[in-house]
C-alpha positions in Angstrom: 75.7 28.4 -191.6 74.1 31.2 -189.7 76.0 32.5 -186.7 72.8 33.8 -185.0 72.5 31.8 -181.8 69.3 30.5 -181.1 67.5 31.6 -177.9 65.6 28.2 -177.5 66.8 25.6 -175.1 65.8 22.0 -174.6 65.9 21.3 -170.9 65.0 17.7 -171.3 68.4 17.0 -173.0 71.4 16.3 -170.8 73.5 19.3 -170.1 77.2 19.2 -171.2 80.1 21.6 -170.3 83.1 21.4 -172.3 85.7 23.8 -173.7 89.4 24.6 -174.5 92.3 26.9 -173.3 92.7 29.5 -176.1 96.5 29.3 -176.2 96.8 28.6 -180.0 94.8 27.4 -182.9 93.5 23.8 -182.5 95.0 20.8 -184.2 94.1 17.2 -185.1 94.5 15.9 -181.7 91.8 18.4 -180.5 89.6 17.2 -183.5 89.7 13.5 -182.7 89.8 14.0 -179.1 86.9 16.3 -178.6 85.6 18.4 -181.5 84.3 15.6 -183.5 82.1 14.4 -180.6 80.9 17.9 -179.9 79.5 18.1 -183.2 77.5 15.0 -182.5 76.6 16.0 -179.0 75.0 19.3 -180.1 72.2 17.2 -181.8 71.3 15.3 -178.4 72.4 17.4 -175.6 72.2 21.1 -174.4 75.9 21.8 -174.9 77.9 24.7 -173.4 81.4 25.4 -175.0 83.5 27.6 -173.1 86.8 29.4 -174.3 88.6 29.2 -171.0 90.8 32.3 -171.3 90.6 32.9 -167.5 92.2 29.6 -166.9 94.6 29.9 -169.6 95.8 33.1 -167.8 97.0 31.0 -164.8 100.1 30.0 -166.3 100.6 32.6 -169.1 101.5 35.5 -166.9 103.2 38.2 -169.1 101.9 36.5 -172.1 98.3 37.5 -171.8 98.1 38.5 -175.5 98.8 35.0 -176.6 95.6 34.0 -174.9 93.3 37.0 -175.9 94.4 36.7 -179.5 93.7 33.0 -179.7 90.2 33.4 -178.5 89.2 34.2 -182.1 91.4 31.7 -183.6 89.8 28.9 -181.5 86.2 30.2 -182.2 87.1 29.9 -185.9 88.1 26.4 -185.4 84.9 25.5 -183.7 82.9 27.1 -186.5 85.1 25.3 -189.1 84.6 21.8 -187.9 80.8 22.3 -187.7 80.0 23.4 -184.2 76.7 25.4 -184.8 76.1 28.4 -182.5 72.4 27.7 -183.1 72.7 24.5 -181.4 75.6 24.9 -179.0 76.2 27.9 -176.7 79.8 29.2 -177.2 81.0 31.5 -174.6 84.1 33.5 -173.2 84.9 32.5 -169.7 86.3 35.7 -168.5 83.2 37.7 -169.6 81.0 35.8 -167.1 81.6 37.5 -163.6 79.2 35.0 -161.9 82.0 32.4 -162.4 84.3 34.4 -160.4 81.9 34.8 -157.6 81.0 31.0 -157.5 84.7 30.2 -157.6 85.2 32.2 -154.4 82.3 30.5 -152.7 83.8 27.0 -153.6 87.4 28.1 -152.6 86.1 28.2 -149.0 85.3 24.5 -149.1 88.6 23.0 -150.1 91.9 23.1 -148.4 95.4 23.8 -150.0 96.6 20.3 -149.2 93.6 18.7 -151.1 94.5 20.9 -154.1 98.1 20.0 -153.8 97.1 16.1 -153.8 95.3 16.4 -157.1 97.3 14.1 -159.3 96.6 16.2 -162.5 97.8 19.4 -160.7 100.8 17.7 -159.4 101.9 16.6 -162.9 101.1 19.9 -164.6 103.2 21.6 -161.9 106.0 19.2 -162.5 105.8 19.7 -166.2 105.8 23.5 -165.9 108.7 23.4 -163.5 106.9 25.5 -160.8 108.2 23.6 -157.9 107.0 25.7 -155.0 106.8 28.9 -157.1 103.2 27.9 -158.0 100.8 30.8 -159.1 97.9 30.8 -156.7 95.4 30.8 -159.7 97.1 27.8 -161.2 96.9 25.8 -158.0 93.2 26.6 -157.7 92.1 26.2 -161.1 90.4 22.9 -160.5 88.0 25.0 -158.2 87.4 27.4 -161.3 86.7 24.3 -163.3 84.2 23.2 -160.7 82.5 26.5 -160.8 82.2 26.3 -164.6 80.6 23.0 -164.5 78.3 23.6 -161.5 77.2 27.1 -162.8 75.4 25.4 -165.7 74.5 22.3 -163.7 76.3 20.1 -166.3 75.7 16.3 -165.8 78.2 15.3 -168.5 81.8 16.5 -168.9 83.8 15.3 -171.8 87.4 14.6 -170.5 90.5 12.4 -170.9 91.7 10.0 -168.4 94.2 12.6 -167.1 91.3 14.9 -166.1 89.2 12.3 -164.0 90.7 13.9 -160.9 88.9 17.2 -161.8 85.7 15.5 -162.0 86.2 13.8 -158.6 87.2 17.1 -157.0 84.2 18.8 -158.6 81.9 16.3 -157.1 83.5 16.6 -153.7 82.8 20.3 -153.7 79.2 19.9 -154.9 78.6 17.5 -152.0 80.4 19.7 -149.6 78.4 22.7 -150.6 75.0 20.9 -150.5 75.7 19.5 -147.1 76.8 22.9 -145.6 73.6 24.6 -146.8 71.3 21.6 -146.2 69.8 21.2 -149.6 70.6 20.1 -153.1 71.5 23.3 -155.1 74.6 22.1 -157.1 74.5 19.1 -159.3 77.1 16.3 -159.5 78.6 15.4 -162.9 79.9 12.4 -164.7 82.9 12.1 -167.1 82.3 11.4 -170.7 85.4 9.7 -171.9 86.6 9.9 -175.5 86.2 6.7 -177.5 89.5 7.6 -179.3 92.7 7.3 -177.5 95.1 10.4 -177.5 96.6 11.1 -180.8 100.5 11.2 -180.6 102.5 13.9 -182.1 104.0 13.3 -185.5 107.5 12.9 -183.7 106.2 9.9 -181.8 106.1 11.9 -178.6 103.0 11.1 -176.4 101.3 14.5 -176.7 100.5 16.5 -179.8 101.2 20.2 -179.2 101.6 23.2 -181.2 104.4 24.5 -178.9 106.4 21.2 -179.5 105.9 21.7 -183.3 104.6 18.1 -183.7 101.0 18.8 -184.5 98.8 19.3 -187.6 96.6 22.4 -187.3 93.0 22.3 -188.5 93.8 25.1 -191.1 97.0 23.1 -192.4 97.6 23.9 -196.2 98.0 20.9 -198.5 101.9 21.3 -198.5 101.9 21.4 -194.6 99.9 18.3 -194.5 102.2 16.6 -196.9 105.4 17.8 -195.1 103.8 16.7 -191.5 103.0 13.0 -192.8 106.4 12.7 -194.6 108.0 13.7 -191.1 106.0 11.1 -189.2 107.7 8.7 -187.0 107.5 5.0 -188.1 109.4 2.1 -187.1 113.1 2.8 -187.0 114.0 -0.9 -187.5 111.9 -1.1 -190.8 114.9 -0.1 -192.8 114.0 -2.0 -196.1 110.7 -2.7 -197.8 111.0 -6.6 -197.1 111.7 -6.2 -193.4 109.0 -6.9 -191.0 107.6 -3.6 -189.4 106.1 -2.9 -186.1 102.4 -1.3 -186.1 102.5 -0.5 -182.3 104.0 2.9 -181.6 104.1 3.7 -185.3 102.7 7.2 -185.7 101.3 6.7 -189.2 99.3 3.6 -188.1 98.1 5.7 -185.1 96.7 8.3 -187.4 95.3 5.9 -189.8 93.4 4.1 -186.8 91.9 7.6 -186.0 91.0 8.8 -189.5 90.9 5.9 -191.9 87.2 4.9 -192.4 87.9 1.6 -194.1 89.0 -0.5 -191.2 89.1 -3.9 -193.0 91.4 -2.6 -195.6 93.6 -1.0 -192.7 93.8 -4.2 -191.0 95.0 -5.9 -194.1 97.7 -3.2 -194.4 98.8 -3.7 -190.9 99.3 -7.6 -191.3 101.2 -6.8 -194.6 103.6 -4.3 -192.7 104.1 -6.7 -189.9 105.1 -9.6 -192.2 107.2 -7.3 -194.5 106.9 -6.3 -198.1 105.2 -3.0 -197.4 107.1 0.4 -197.6 106.5 3.3 -195.3 105.9 5.4 -198.3 102.8 3.5 -199.2 101.1 3.8 -195.9 102.1 7.6 -195.7 100.4 8.2 -199.1 97.3 6.5 -197.9 97.4 8.6 -194.7 98.2 11.9 -196.6 95.1 11.3 -198.9 92.9 10.7 -196.0 94.0 14.0 -194.2 94.0 16.1 -197.3 90.3 15.0 -198.0 89.2 15.6 -194.4 91.0 18.9 -193.7 90.3 20.7 -197.1 86.7 21.5 -196.3 87.5 22.4 -192.6 90.3 24.8 -194.0 87.9 26.4 -196.5 85.0 27.0 -194.0 87.7 28.5 -191.6 88.8 30.9 -194.4 85.3 31.8 -195.0 84.5 32.6 -191.5 87.6 34.5 -191.0 86.5 37.0 -193.6 84.1 38.5 -191.0 85.6 38.3 -187.7 83.2 41.0 -186.5 80.3 38.7 -186.9 82.2 35.8 -185.2 82.8 38.2 -182.3 79.1 39.2 -182.3 78.3 35.5 -182.2 80.6 35.1 -179.2 78.9 37.9 -177.4 75.4 36.5 -177.9 76.6 33.0 -176.6 78.2 34.6 -173.7 74.9 36.7 -172.8 73.1 33.4 -172.9 75.6 31.5 -170.8 75.6 34.3 -168.2 71.9 34.2 -167.7 72.3 30.6 -166.8 75.3 31.1 -164.4 73.5 34.1 -162.8 70.5 32.0 -162.0 72.7 29.4 -160.3 74.7 32.0 -158.4 71.4 33.4 -157.2 70.3 30.2 -155.7 73.8 29.7 -154.3 73.5 33.0 -152.6 70.0 32.6 -151.3 71.1 29.1 -149.8 73.9 30.8 -147.9 71.7 33.8 -146.8 73.7 36.3 -149.0 70.8 37.8 -150.7 70.5 40.7 -148.4 68.6 42.9 -150.8 66.2 40.6 -152.4 
């Protein structure tokens, strides 16, 4: 696959804005939740994919190298799964100054109390233990997200259910801005929900996370895949092969639901497991075979792309330049609407 980004655009296609915080290499949860759909969307939409390093800095103060070093790692994951820079614009958030300027404009249209009422922010503040020591950048990152979305006039934003308040807040800001200037400059967006529910961690916890050590990275080796599957949480009451087992909450079956293409056979396995007579080792072997076959070509492509990181960085620069041109046009329209174009 060539890494030379195409300069052509297709305005008739819906504009999609999506991306990831580069705090570590991506894993199977990212793949099933978003990456797989991005590969499909690039054929039907005008897709912008941002490496959200600015946003990642909001809760990684003092760990900035963790963010900057992983920009390359996430870019390699994008290329490895089949995201094509000739069909999708991949860019680095921090390198587009227009996004900072647009964020400042939007910050004047929202109150601190409104930001604090955002349920997603409230939950993330709780999880991080910030209490009242909230970094201002973290509290306001929904506004930065709104700037990202509106700068590209995205009409579709792939999100999980937990991110729906962010879409709501973005559209509030769009309506507020357009009302203030008296014309429709910014565009409202709609959520694009994943068809697949969130993949649990291999330990049975609700969220797969590299920091929790319960994920399977996209570059996992055959030995790492085997170990992860063997360590997967199943039904603790399924002590003997002949015992009836529970499928719900069983991580192995959650993964099979996500990755096994033969749904009829899978339903038969579930029925067998429920009535008893089917051992965990059997279903784990089936899952391992599926994951080994799926990850092997991704790992191979990732290793190939990583041999020339200079070219990957050049691809990111080209994508960022393309994205910056689009964001600059939107910011010019915003400034003109507000009378801030003094020297034009």
